[in-house]
C-alpha positions in Angstrom: -0.1 -0.1 -0.2 2.8 2.5 1.0 4.6 1.8 -2.4 1.5 2.6 -4.4 0.7 5.8 -2.5 4.4 6.5 -2.9 3.8 5.7 -6.9 1.1 8.1 -6.9 3.0 10.9 -5.3 5.9 10.4 -7.6 3.5 10.7 -10.8 2.3 13.7 -9.5 5.7 15.3 -8.9 6.7 14.3 -12.3 3.4 15.4 -13.9 3.3 18.8 -12.0 5.8 21.0 -14.1 3.5 20.1 -17.3 0.4 21.2 -15.5 1.6 24.4 -13.7 0.6 27.8 -14.8 3.2 30.1 -16.1 2.9 33.9 -16.2 5.4 36.6 -17.6 5.0 40.0 -18.3 7.4 42.5 -20.5 7.1 46.3 -21.1 8.5 49.2 -22.2 10.4 50.9 -19.2 10.5 54.2 -20.8 6.6 54.2 -21.6 4.5 56.4 -19.4 2.0 54.2 -17.9 0.7 56.7 -15.6 -0.7 58.4 -18.7 -2.6 55.5 -19.7 -6.6 56.0 -18.9 -8.3 54.3 -21.9 -7.7 51.3 -24.3 -9.2 50.3 -27.7 -9.6 46.4 -28.1 -8.7 45.5 -31.7 -9.1 42.0 -33.3 -6.6 40.2 -35.1 -8.5 37.2 -36.7 -5.3 35.4 -38.1 -4.3 34.7 -34.7 -7.3 34.6 -32.5 -8.9 31.3 -31.2 -10.6 29.5 -34.1 -13.8 28.4 -31.9 -15.8 31.9 -32.3 -17.4 31.2 -28.7 -13.9 30.8 -27.1 -12.9 34.0 -29.1 -15.7 35.9 -27.5 -15.1 34.6 -24.0 -11.4 35.6 -24.2 -12.3 39.0 -25.6 -14.9 39.7 -22.7 -12.5 38.3 -20.3 -9.8 40.8 -21.5 -12.1 43.7 -21.6 -13.5 42.9 -18.0 -10.1 42.5 -16.6 -8.9 46.1 -18.2 -12.2 47.9 -17.1 -12.0 46.3 -13.5 -8.4 47.6 -13.2 -9.4 51.1 -14.0 -9.3 51.6 -17.7 -12.1 53.1 -19.8 -12.8 51.4 -23.0 -13.0 53.6 -26.4 -13.6 53.2 -29.9 -11.1 56.0 -30.9 -8.2 57.9 -29.8 -7.1 55.5 -27.0 -4.0 55.6 -24.8 -3.4 51.9 -25.5 -4.4 49.5 -28.3 -5.0 46.0 -26.9 -5.1 42.8 -28.6 -4.5 38.9 -27.8 -3.0 36.0 -29.7 -3.0 32.1 -28.6 -0.9 29.2 -29.6 -1.0 25.7 -29.0 1.3 22.8 -29.3 1.0 19.1 -28.7 3.7 17.7 -26.0 4.5 14.5 -24.7 5.8 14.0 -21.0 7.3 10.7 -20.0 7.6 9.5 -16.4 9.8 6.4 -15.6 9.2 4.6 -12.0 11.5 1.9 -10.7 10.8 -0.8 -8.2 13.4 -2.9 -6.6 17.3 -3.0 -6.3 19.5 -2.6 -8.9 23.4 -3.1 -9.1 25.6 -5.8 -7.2 25.1 -6.2 -3.5 26.9 -8.2 -1.0 30.5 -8.7 0.6 33.2 -6.6 1.3 34.9 -6.6 -2.2 31.9 -5.8 -4.1 30.9 -9.5 -4.7 27.1 -10.7 -4.6 24.0 -11.5 -6.6 22.6 -8.8 -9.2 19.6 -6.7 -8.0 16.0 -7.5 -8.9 13.9 -4.6 -10.2 11.6 -3.4 -12.8 10.8 0.1 -14.4 7.7 1.1 -16.1 7.8 4.2 -18.4 4.2 5.8 -18.8 3.7 8.3 -21.8 1.4 11.7 -21.1 0.6 13.5 -24.2 -1.2 17.2 -23.5 -1.7 20.3 -25.2 0.1 23.4 -23.8 -1.6 26.7 -24.8 -0.3 30.1 -24.5 -2.4 33.2 -24.1 -0.4 36.8 -25.4 -2.1 39.8 -24.6 -0.3 42.8 -26.2 -0.6 46.5 -25.7 0.6 48.9 -28.3 1.3 52.9 -28.2 -1.4 54.2 -30.7 1.2 57.4 -31.7 4.3 55.5 -32.0 2.7 52.2 -33.4 5.0 50.1 -31.2 4.5 47.5 -28.6 4.6 48.6 -25.0 3.4 45.9 -22.9 3.1 42.0 -23.2 1.5 39.6 -20.9 2.0 35.8 -21.3 0.4 32.9 -19.6 1.0 29.1 -20.7 -1.1 26.1 -19.5 -2.0 22.7 -19.8 -4.7 23.2 -21.7 -8.0 21.5 -19.8 -10.6 19.3 -22.2 -13.8 21.3 -21.2 -14.5 24.7 -22.3 -15.6 26.0 -18.8 -12.3 24.8 -17.5 -10.5 26.5 -20.4 -12.1 29.7 -19.7 -11.4 29.5 -16.1 -7.7 28.9 -17.0 -8.1 31.9 -18.9 -9.7 33.9 -16.3 -6.7 33.1 -13.8 -4.1 34.0 -16.2 -5.5 37.2 -17.0 -5.9 37.9 -13.2 -2.1 37.2 -12.7 -1.3 39.3 -15.6 -3.5 42.3 -14.1 -1.8 41.9 -10.8 1.4 42.5 -12.8 -0.1 45.5 -14.8 -1.2 47.0 -11.5 2.2 47.0 -10.2 3.6 48.4 -13.3 0.9 51.4 -13.5 1.8 52.1 -9.7 5.5 52.3 -10.8 6.9 48.9 -8.9 7.9 47.3 -11.8 7.6 43.7 -12.5 
C-alpha cells in the first residue's frame, strides 16, 4: 500500500511541471504608463481562437480585466491598443518509475548477486496553450507591453475559460504593479 501511495506521489510530482501555470510580463520601461486611462480592443483574426465562442469569451475576459483595473474602453483615440493571440502545441511527457534493487549487493569487495527490479515508463500527451495579450502605443505604433500565460489546456470549455481568467488575473496583478510604478 505504501509503495502504491509513493508511486502516485512520484507521478504527481513528475507531471506537475507540465500542468503548472506560468505567467510572464514584459514592458517598455520608458513608456509613461501613468498617462494610460483608455484602451481600444482590436481584433486580429489571423491569430485569435478558431472557435468563435472561445474567441468571444477571451475578448470579454480581457476587456473585463482592463475595465475592472480602472481603464476605460473607447472606440477611437485610445491611450493603448490591446489585442490577443493564442498558440497551442502538443507535448509529451514521459515518466519512469522503478521498483526493487539495482546493481550488485553483497560482500566487502563488491561480490554478490545482481539486484532485482523493474521499471515502467508511461507516456502523457497534453496540449500546452499560451495566451498572449499585447498593448501598443497608438501614436508610436509600437508594442509597449506584453503579458503571457501558459497552461496545460483542460478539455472542457468551462475549465478552459477558468484557466484564461486565472491567467488574466495574474497578468492584471502585474499590470497594476507596473501602473503603480513598482516594476514587474
